[in-house]
Short mmCIF file of the C-alpha atoms (twelve columns), coordinates in Angstrom:
data_MODEL
# 
_entry.id   MODEL 
# 
loop_
_atom_site.group_PDB 
_atom_site.id 
_atom_site.type_symbol 
_atom_site.label_atom_id 
_atom_site.label_alt_id 
_atom_site.label_comp_id 
_atom_site.label_asym_id 
_atom_site.label_seq_id 
_atom_site.Cartn_x 
_atom_site.Cartn_y 
_atom_site.Cartn_z 
_atom_site.pdbx_PDB_model_num 
ATOM 1  C CA . MET A 1  48.108 -5.229  34.267 1 
ATOM 2  C CA . GLU A 2  49.353 -2.641  32.190 1 
ATOM 3  C CA . SER A 3  47.031 -0.912  29.781 1 
ATOM 4  C CA . GLY A 4  49.437 0.621   27.604 1 
ATOM 5  C CA . PHE A 5  48.333 4.370   27.719 1 
ATOM 6  C CA . GLY A 6  51.706 5.490   28.059 1 
ATOM 7  C CA . SER A 7  52.905 3.969   24.741 1 
ATOM 8  C CA . ASP A 8  49.971 4.388   22.849 1 
ATOM 9  C CA . PHE A 9  49.845 8.195   24.171 1 
ATOM 10 C CA . GLY A 10 53.461 8.891   23.168 1 
ATOM 11 C CA . SER A 11 53.364 7.347   19.388 1 
ATOM 12 C CA . ASP A 12 50.329 9.538   18.515 1 
ATOM 13 C CA . PHE A 13 51.743 12.783  19.108 1 
ATOM 14 C CA . GLY A 14 53.982 12.682  16.020 1 
ATOM 15 C CA . SER A 15 51.873 10.700  13.683 1 
ATOM 16 C CA . GLY A 16 49.730 11.970  11.104 1 
ATOM 17 C CA . GLY A 17 49.505 15.550  9.483  1 
ATOM 18 C CA . GLY A 18 53.531 16.200  9.323  1 
ATOM 19 C CA . GLY A 19 53.919 15.974  13.338 1 
ATOM 20 C CA . LYS A 20 50.527 18.079  14.059 1 
ATOM 21 C CA . LEU A 21 49.226 17.296  17.479 1 
ATOM 22 C CA . ASP A 22 45.087 15.677  17.417 1 
ATOM 23 C CA . PRO A 23 43.457 17.564  20.359 1 
ATOM 24 C CA . GLY A 24 40.385 15.318  20.264 1 
ATOM 25 C CA . LEU A 25 42.634 12.299  19.950 1 
ATOM 26 C CA . ILE A 26 44.537 13.411  23.004 1 
ATOM 27 C CA . MET A 27 41.197 14.635  25.047 1 
ATOM 28 C CA . GLU A 28 39.793 10.993  24.550 1 
ATOM 29 C CA . GLN A 29 43.193 9.410   25.640 1 
ATOM 30 C CA . VAL A 30 42.857 11.650  28.921 1 
ATOM 31 C CA . LYS A 31 38.999 10.932  29.413 1 
ATOM 32 C CA . VAL A 32 39.900 7.132   29.417 1 
ATOM 33 C CA . GLN A 33 42.873 7.513   31.712 1 
ATOM 34 C CA . ILE A 34 40.773 9.554   34.266 1 
ATOM 35 C CA . ALA A 35 37.793 6.904   33.999 1 
ATOM 36 C CA . VAL A 36 40.591 4.012   34.680 1 
ATOM 37 C CA . ALA A 37 42.180 6.138   37.628 1 
ATOM 38 C CA . ASN A 38 38.242 6.902   38.783 1 
ATOM 39 C CA . ALA A 39 37.574 3.116   38.903 1 
ATOM 40 C CA . GLN A 40 41.212 2.068   40.427 1 
ATOM 41 C CA . GLU A 41 40.136 4.732   43.078 1 
ATOM 42 C CA . LEU A 42 36.657 3.819   43.926 1 
ATOM 43 C CA . LEU A 43 37.745 -0.067  44.011 1 
ATOM 44 C CA . GLN A 44 40.516 0.811   46.446 1 
ATOM 45 C CA . ARG A 45 38.042 2.686   48.806 1 
ATOM 46 C CA . MET A 46 35.463 -0.014  48.495 1 
ATOM 47 C CA . THR A 47 38.532 -2.874  49.529 1 
ATOM 48 C CA . ASP A 48 39.684 -0.948  52.451 1 
ATOM 49 C CA . LYS A 49 36.377 0.154   53.984 1 
ATOM 50 C CA . CYS A 50 34.595 -3.025  53.518 1 
ATOM 51 C CA . PHE A 51 38.263 -5.105  54.996 1 
ATOM 52 C CA . ARG A 52 38.158 -2.704  57.976 1 
ATOM 53 C CA . LYS A 53 34.558 -3.538  58.429 1 
ATOM 54 C CA . CYS A 54 34.049 -7.145  57.849 1 
ATOM 55 C CA . ILE A 55 37.616 -8.891  58.654 1 
ATOM 56 C CA . GLY A 56 38.116 -8.813  62.474 1 
ATOM 57 C CA . LYS A 57 41.040 -11.417 62.655 1 
ATOM 58 C CA . PRO A 58 42.919 -11.947 58.867 1 
ATOM 59 C CA . GLY A 59 43.728 -15.322 58.485 1 
ATOM 60 C CA . GLY A 60 43.971 -17.512 55.760 1 
ATOM 61 C CA . ALA A 61 40.726 -17.866 54.479 1 
ATOM 62 C CA . LEU A 62 37.287 -16.173 54.653 1 
ATOM 63 C CA . ASP A 63 34.596 -17.615 56.856 1 
ATOM 64 C CA . ASN A 64 31.108 -17.492 55.811 1 
ATOM 65 C CA . SER A 65 29.910 -14.424 58.126 1 
ATOM 66 C CA . GLU A 66 32.986 -12.426 56.787 1 
ATOM 67 C CA . GLN A 67 32.337 -13.915 52.916 1 
ATOM 68 C CA . LYS A 68 28.640 -12.588 53.414 1 
ATOM 69 C CA . CYS A 69 29.662 -8.823  55.135 1 
ATOM 70 C CA . ILE A 70 32.300 -8.207  52.298 1 
ATOM 71 C CA . ALA A 71 29.246 -8.944  49.590 1 
ATOM 72 C CA . MET A 72 27.107 -7.190  51.383 1 
ATOM 73 C CA . CYS A 73 29.432 -3.993  52.244 1 
ATOM 74 C CA . MET A 74 30.773 -3.922  48.321 1 
ATOM 75 C CA . ASP A 75 26.949 -3.949  47.108 1 
ATOM 76 C CA . ARG A 76 25.958 -1.314  49.591 1 
ATOM 77 C CA . TYR A 77 29.175 0.729   48.420 1 
ATOM 78 C CA . MET A 78 28.466 0.408   44.770 1 
ATOM 79 C CA . ASP A 79 24.803 1.149   45.149 1 
ATOM 80 C CA . ALA A 80 25.587 4.433   47.179 1 
ATOM 81 C CA . TRP A 81 28.659 5.279   44.586 1 
ATOM 82 C CA . ASN A 82 26.056 4.930   42.035 1 
ATOM 83 C CA . THR A 83 23.225 7.098   43.552 1 
ATOM 84 C CA . VAL A 84 25.787 9.899   44.084 1 
ATOM 85 C CA . SER A 85 27.513 9.902   40.623 1 
ATOM 86 C CA . ARG A 86 23.653 9.881   39.152 1 
ATOM 87 C CA . ALA A 87 22.917 12.855  41.360 1 
ATOM 88 C CA . TYR A 88 26.305 14.450  40.426 1 
ATOM 89 C CA . ASN A 89 25.785 13.830  36.775 1 
ATOM 90 C CA . SER A 90 22.235 15.055  36.750 1 
ATOM 91 C CA . ARG A 91 23.058 18.543  38.661 1 
ATOM 92 C CA . LEU A 92 26.112 19.246  36.418 1 
ATOM 93 C CA . GLN A 93 23.742 18.730  33.093 1 
ATOM 94 C CA . ARG A 94 21.120 21.084  34.792 1 
ATOM 95 C CA . GLU A 95 23.956 23.773  35.839 1 
ATOM 96 C CA . ARG A 96 25.312 23.392  31.903 1 
ATOM 97 C CA . ALA A 97 21.785 24.340  30.883 1 
ATOM 98 C CA . ASN A 98 21.316 27.134  32.767 1 
ATOM 99 C CA . MET A 99 24.624 28.651  31.308 1 
# 
């Protein structure tokens, strides 16, 4: 799955305003790329962890208990990640307010 960020990113450098860089546009593109990379890393870590925990002997298909284990593991992983994310964001906001 290609996101097309590379081609979009490169084509915006010379557009508009006689070749001036648009820092706001570049920042937004960087933020999107970081969000995509973070989501990919989260999915990869969750997959690795849950596979190691739930799949004893890989085969052609998952049995019922493996399917349930994978579903529960992924749910718990996402719940934990969301809890940590909320706490982290809350702390960042508090620290920014104290500056």
